[in-house]
C-alpha positions in Angstrom: -31.0 -16.1 -9.3 -28.7 -15.1 -6.5 -28.2 -11.4 -5.6 -26.3 -9.2 -3.1 -28.1 -6.6 -1.2 -25.9 -4.0 0.4 -26.8 -1.0 2.6 -24.0 1.5 2.4 -22.7 3.9 5.0 -21.3 1.5 7.6 -17.8 1.9 9.0 -15.8 -1.2 8.6 -13.3 -2.2 11.3 -11.6 -5.4 12.5 -9.6 -7.9 10.4 -10.1 -9.4 7.0 -7.9 -12.4 6.4 -6.9 -12.8 2.8 -7.2 -16.3 1.2 -5.1 -18.1 -1.3 -4.6 -16.6 -4.7 -7.3 -17.5 -7.2 -4.9 -17.0 -10.2 -2.4 -19.3 -8.6 -4.7 -22.0 -7.4 -6.5 -22.4 -10.7 -3.2 -23.4 -12.3 -1.9 -25.5 -9.4 -4.8 -27.9 -9.5 -4.4 -28.8 -13.2 -0.6 -28.9 -12.7 -1.0 -31.5 -9.9 -2.0 -34.2 -12.5 1.6 -34.1 -13.8 2.7 -35.9 -10.7 2.9 -39.6 -10.5 2.1 -39.5 -6.7 -0.2 -37.8 -4.3 0.2 -34.0 -3.8 -1.2 -31.7 -1.1 -2.0 -28.0 -1.8 -2.9 -25.9 1.1 -4.3 -22.3 1.5 -6.8 -23.2 -1.3 -9.6 -20.5 -1.6 -13.2 -21.6 -1.3 -14.4 -20.2 -4.6 -16.5 -21.6 -7.4 -13.5 -21.7 -9.8 -11.9 -24.2 -7.4 -15.1 -26.3 -7.3 -15.3 -26.3 -11.1 -11.7 -27.5 -11.5 -12.4 -30.3 -9.0 -15.4 -31.4 -11.2 -12.9 -31.7 -14.1 -10.6 -33.8 -11.8 -13.5 -36.1 -11.0 -14.4 -36.4 -14.7 -10.8 -37.4 -15.4 -10.9 -40.0 -12.6 -8.4 -38.2 -10.4 -8.9 -38.7 -6.7 -9.2 -35.4 -4.8 -10.3 -34.6 -1.3 -11.0 -31.2 0.2 -10.4 -30.5 3.8 -10.5 -27.1 5.5 -8.2 -24.9 3.3 -6.4 -27.8 1.6 -6.9 -30.2 -1.3 -5.2 -33.6 -1.7 -4.9 -34.8 -5.3 -3.8 -38.3 -6.4 -3.6 -38.8 -10.1 -2.7 -42.5 -10.1 -5.9 -43.5 -11.9 -6.0 -40.5 -14.2 -7.8 -41.0 -17.6 -6.9 -38.8 -20.4 -10.4 -38.0 -21.9 -11.8 -35.3 -24.0 -12.8 -32.4 -21.8 -16.3 -31.3 -22.9 -17.6 -27.8 -23.5 -19.8 -28.3 -20.4 -16.7 -28.3 -18.2 -14.3 -26.0 -20.2 -16.8 -23.1 -20.5 -17.2 -22.7 -16.7 -13.9 -21.0 -16.3 -11.0 -19.6 -18.2 -8.4 -21.6 -16.3 -9.8 -24.9 -17.6 -7.2 -24.4 -20.4 -4.4 -25.4 -18.0 -5.5 -29.0 -18.5 -4.2 -28.5 -22.1 -0.6 -28.1 -21.0 -0.8 -30.6 -18.2 -2.3 -33.4 -20.3 -0.1 -32.7 -23.2 3.0 -32.7 -20.9 2.0 -36.0 -19.3 0.4 -37.9 -22.2 1.5 -36.0 -25.3 -2.2 -35.5 -26.1 -5.0 -33.1 -25.0 -8.5 -32.7 -26.4 -10.8 -30.0 -25.0 -13.1 -27.2 -26.0 -12.3 -23.4 -25.9 -12.4 -22.2 -22.3 -14.9 -19.8 -20.7 -14.5 -17.0 -18.2 -15.4 -13.3 -18.0 -16.2 -11.4 -21.2 -13.7 -8.6 -20.7 -12.4 -8.6 -24.3 -10.8 -10.8 -26.9 -8.9 -13.5 -25.1 -7.3 -15.7 -27.7 -5.0 -18.6 -26.8 -2.7 -18.3 -29.8 0.4 -17.8 -27.6 -0.4 -21.0 -25.8 -0.8 -22.9 -29.1 2.4 -21.3 -30.5 4.3 -22.7 -27.5 2.8 -26.2 -27.8 3.7 -26.2 -31.5 7.3 -25.1 -30.7 7.6 -28.1 -28.4 6.6 -30.4 -31.3 2.9 -30.7 -31.0 0.4 -30.4 -33.8 -2.9 -28.4 -33.2 -6.1 -29.3 -35.0 -9.3 -27.3 -34.5 -12.7 -28.8 -35.1 -15.3 -26.0 -34.5 -14.7 -25.1 -30.9 -12.6 -28.2 -30.1 -8.9 -28.3 -29.9 -6.9 -31.5 -30.5 -3.3 -31.1 -29.4 -0.9 -34.1 -29.8 2.7 -35.0 -30.3 4.8 -38.1 -30.9 7.4 -36.5 -28.6 7.8 -33.2 -26.9 11.2 -31.6 -27.4 12.6 -28.5 -25.7 12.6 -25.3 -27.7 13.3 -21.5 -27.6 9.9 -19.8 -27.4 9.4 -16.0 -27.6 5.9 -14.8 -26.5 4.5 -11.9 -28.5 2.9 -10.7 -25.3 3.8 -11.5 -21.7 0.8 -13.7 -21.1 0.4 -15.3 -17.7 -1.8 -18.1 -19.1 0.6 -18.9 -21.9 3.7 -18.8 -19.7 2.1 -21.3 -17.2 0.7 -23.5 -19.9 4.0 -23.8 -21.7 5.7 -24.6 -18.4 3.3 -27.4 -17.8 3.9 -28.9 -21.2 7.6 -28.4 -21.1 8.5 -29.9 -17.7 8.6 -33.5 -19.1 9.8 -32.6 -22.6 13.2 -33.8 -23.8 16.0 -31.2 -23.4 15.8 -27.6 -22.5 13.0 -25.1 -23.1 13.5 -21.3 -22.9 10.5 -18.9 -22.6 11.4 -15.3 -23.5 9.2 -12.4 -22.7 7.6 -14.6 -20.0 5.1 -13.1 -17.6 6.6 -12.2 -14.2 3.6 -12.3 -11.9 4.0 -13.8 -8.4 1.6 -16.5 -9.4 4.2 -17.7 -12.0 6.7 -18.1 -9.3 4.3 -20.0 -7.1 3.5 -22.5 -9.9 7.2 -22.9 -10.8 8.0 -23.6 -7.1 5.2 -26.2 -7.0 6.6 -27.9 -10.1 10.1 -27.8 -8.7 8.9 -29.3 -5.4 7.6 -32.2 -7.6 11.0 -32.6 -9.2 10.9 -30.3 -12.2 13.9 -28.2 -13.1 12.8 -24.6 -13.7 14.9 -21.5 -13.2 14.1 -17.8 -13.8 10.5 -17.7 -12.8 9.6 -14.1 -11.9 11.9 -12.8 -14.6 11.3 -12.4 -18.4 13.4 -15.5 -19.2 12.3 -18.9 -17.8 14.5 -22.0 -18.4 13.1 -25.5 -18.1 15.1 -28.7 -18.3 12.8 -31.6 -18.9 12.6 -34.5 -16.4 11.1 -38.0 -16.9 9.1 -38.2 -13.6 7.4 -35.9 -11.1 6.8 -36.9 -7.5 4.4 -36.0 -4.7 4.9 -32.9 -2.6 3.3 -30.4 -0.2 2.7 -26.9 -1.4 1.1 -23.6 -0.2 -0.8 -21.2 -2.4 0.4 -17.6 -2.0 -2.0 -14.9 -0.7 -4.3 -13.4 -3.2 -2.9 -9.9 -4.1 -6.1 -8.9 -6.0 -8.4 -9.8 -3.1 -6.0 -7.9 -0.8 -6.0 -4.9 -3.1 -9.8 -5.0 -3.4 -10.3 -4.9 0.4 -7.6 -2.2 0.8 -9.6 0.0 -1.6 -12.8 -0.8 0.3 -11.0 0.2 3.5 -10.0 3.5 2.0 -13.6 4.1 1.1 -15.2 3.2 4.5 -12.7 1.7 6.9 -11.6 2.6 10.4 -8.4 0.8 11.3 -9.4 -2.0 9.0 -6.6 -4.7 9.0 -6.0 -6.6 5.8 -4.1 -9.6 7.1 -2.1 -12.5 5.6 -0.7 -10.7 2.6 2.6 -10.0 0.9 2.7 -6.2 0.7 5.4 -6.3 -2.0 2.9 -7.9 -4.4 0.6 -4.8 -4.3 3.2 -2.0 -4.3 1.8 -0.6 -7.5 -1.5 -0.1 -5.7 -0.2 1.1 -2.3 2.2 3.6 -3.9 -0.7 5.1 -5.8 -2.8 5.2 -2.7 -0.1 6.9 -0.7 0.3 9.4 -3.5 -3.4 10.1 -3.1 -2.9 10.7 0.6 -4.3 7.4 1.9 -3.9 6.5 5.5 -2.0 3.2 5.4 0.1 1.4 8.0 2.1 -1.2 6.1 3.5 -4.2 8.1 5.4 -7.3 7.2 2.2 -9.3 6.3 -0.6 -6.9 6.8 -1.8 -3.4 6.0 -4.1 -1.3 8.2 -6.2 1.3 6.4 -8.6 4.0 7.4 -10.9 6.3 5.4 -9.9 9.9 4.8 -12.3 12.7 4.1 -10.2 14.0 1.2 -7.9 12.4 -1.3 -5.7 13.9 -4.0 -6.6 13.1 -7.6 -4.4 10.8 -9.6 -4.1 8.8 -12.8 -3.3 5.1 -13.5 -2.4 3.1 -16.5 -2.7 -0.7 -16.3 0.3 -2.8 -17.2 1.7 -6.3 -16.8 3.3 -7.0 -13.4 4.8 -5.2 -11.6 2.7 -2.4 -13.1 -0.8 -1.5 -12.0 -3.0 -4.6 -12.2 -5.8 -4.6 -14.7 -7.7 -6.7 -12.1 -7.7 -3.7 -9.7 -8.5 -0.8 -12.0 -12.3 -1.4 -11.7 -12.5 -1.2 -7.9 -9.9 1.6 -7.9 -12.1 3.7 -10.2 -14.6 3.8 -7.3 -12.0 5.3 -5.0 -11.3 8.0 -7.7 -14.9 9.2 -7.4 -13.9 10.6 -4.0 -11.0 12.7 -5.4 -11.4 16.4 -6.1 -10.7 17.3 -9.8 -9.9 15.1 -12.7 -8.5 11.6 -12.5 -7.8 9.2 -15.4 -7.8 5.4 -15.8 -6.1 4.0 -19.0 -6.7 0.3 -19.7 -4.0 -1.3 -21.8 -4.8 -5.0 -21.2 -8.4 -5.7 -22.0 -10.7 -3.7 -24.3 -13.9 -4.4 -22.4 -12.8 -3.6 -18.9 -15.0 -0.5 -18.4 -18.3 -2.3 -18.3 -18.7 -1.3 -14.6 -18.7 2.4 -15.5 -22.3 2.8 -16.7 -23.4 1.5 -13.4 -21.2 3.8 -11.4 -22.6 6.7 -13.5 -26.1 5.4 -12.6 -25.1 5.6 -8.9 -24.0 9.3 -9.4 -20.4 9.2 -10.6 -19.2 11.6 -13.2 -17.2 9.4 -15.6 -16.7 9.6 -19.4 -14.9 7.1 -21.6 -12.9 7.9 -24.7 -11.1 5.1 -26.4 -9.4 3.1 -23.6 -9.3 6.0 -21.1 -11.9 6.8 -18.5 -12.0 10.3 -17.0 -13.3 10.6 -13.5 -14.5 14.0 -12.2 -14.9 14.2 -8.4 -15.8 14.2 -5.7 -19.2 12.8 -6.3 -21.7 11.2 -3.9 -22.9 7.7 -4.8 -26.5 6.5 -4.2 -27.6 2.9 -4.0 -29.6 1.4 -6.9 -29.9 -1.8 -8.9 -26.6 -2.7 -10.7 -25.1 -5.7 -12.5 -21.8 -7.5 -11.9 -20.8 -7.8 -15.6 -17.6 -9.7 -14.8 -15.6 -10.7 -11.7 -13.7 -7.4 -11.1 -16.6 -5.2 -12.2 -18.5 -7.1 -9.5 -15.9 -6.1 -7.0 -16.2 -2.5 -8.1 -20.0 -2.7 -7.5 -19.5 -4.1 -4.0 -17.0 -1.3 -3.2 -19.4 1.4 -4.6 -22.4 -0.1 -2.7 -20.5 -0.1 0.6 -19.6 3.6 0.2 -23.0 4.7 -1.2 -26.0 6.1 0.5 -29.0 3.7 0.7 -29.5 0.2 -0.6 -27.8 -1.4 -3.7 -28.9 -4.6 -5.3 -26.2 -6.4 -7.3 -27.2 -9.1 -9.8 -25.1 -11.6 -11.7 -23.2 -12.2 -8.4 -21.9 -15.6 -9.7 -19.1 -13.6 -11.3 -18.1 -12.3 -7.8 -18.3 -15.7 -6.1 -15.9 -17.1 -8.8 -13.0 -15.2 -7.3 -13.7 -13.8 -3.8 -13.7 -16.3 -1.0 -16.6 -16.0 1.5 -17.0 -12.3 0.6 -20.3 -11.9 2.4 -19.0 -13.4 5.6 -15.7 -11.5 5.5 -17.5 -8.1 5.0 -20.2 -8.9 7.6 -17.6 -9.7 10.2 -16.1 -6.2 9.9 -19.4 -4.4 10.1 -20.8 -4.3 6.5 -24.5 -4.6 5.9 -24.5 -7.2 3.2 -26.7 -10.1 2.4 -26.8 -12.8 -0.2 -30.2 -14.2 -1.2 -32.1 -15.9 -3.9 -34.9 -14.2 -5.9 
């Protein structure tokens, strides 16, 4: 078992370069198989989710080569085979192969995807979209069989603005006959990045980044070169860590507009931020003002940042509140923060944080990806040594996290026990 050992109290200074967006890359790799030619994706993060998707490419007989921060994918020998539970359960994003294979071959067979246990995560909106395009969906235990004689454009209204469903329907619709309209589409920057990739291959998609996306089907997609956008959640996580223990810590290679919901809250708290065109410099302050956040779909406060942000709230005098509206199990980090000395209570979907409190190192668990990020942030700002287990969750989504933090002065070590 791999663990992280962190000795808190160090001042972090220097530069952390943000990698490509996990939530974009994990859709771009499956989307690449829609092409009839070789595609190159650059700024690809070195995370285990990327490795797991490449395993699925290998299984489907898709040529793929990794080099530095890029991946070259050539689907000319692609075989449309059933994707087993062994592959699908490794990450949530395996489900993007549903839309890509359905779009290309009119058939996809795979098992229910895996990922973090942060609440009920149905794929009903994905399946609703596939059915609207003309597919039939059969379920055999945990296996989904999705097939169609032909895919035809349709008007699809999503009951919730789901990122996964929006992307999966786009993947299935780009080669469908006629026009598809997705209403109440998700508006995250990752949606725009994937739509741009598909358009670079020859798709005809408009409206990405708005609540209405229109797709006119094409018969063929060609090769292209594409760049993954910077990871706004990684950027936000390190920004929060900088506010906890940074001194002129530069978070570089970012798009500040993508994390305005976070930076506006931090400025409201009195954080010391210098916001540039593609970077933010952050320094710790001795005192912050209390505040409250409520998670929402983009451009609201990201659910993926509320867990590390809760750690920052422990430094604020008075009462702060965190209301989670997206996932019902996204407070699993809080018992471990309380174990470290935080004063936090939960009622329904709201956590109340009383501060300021001093955190002390102890043994904690990364129950999911972003809870793991919260544990890292807490450990860096705590007194003494913290041992974090289940770190595989963290490595799924944070590229070279140990090296990046070590380079700016953190005392952090990854080891096997």
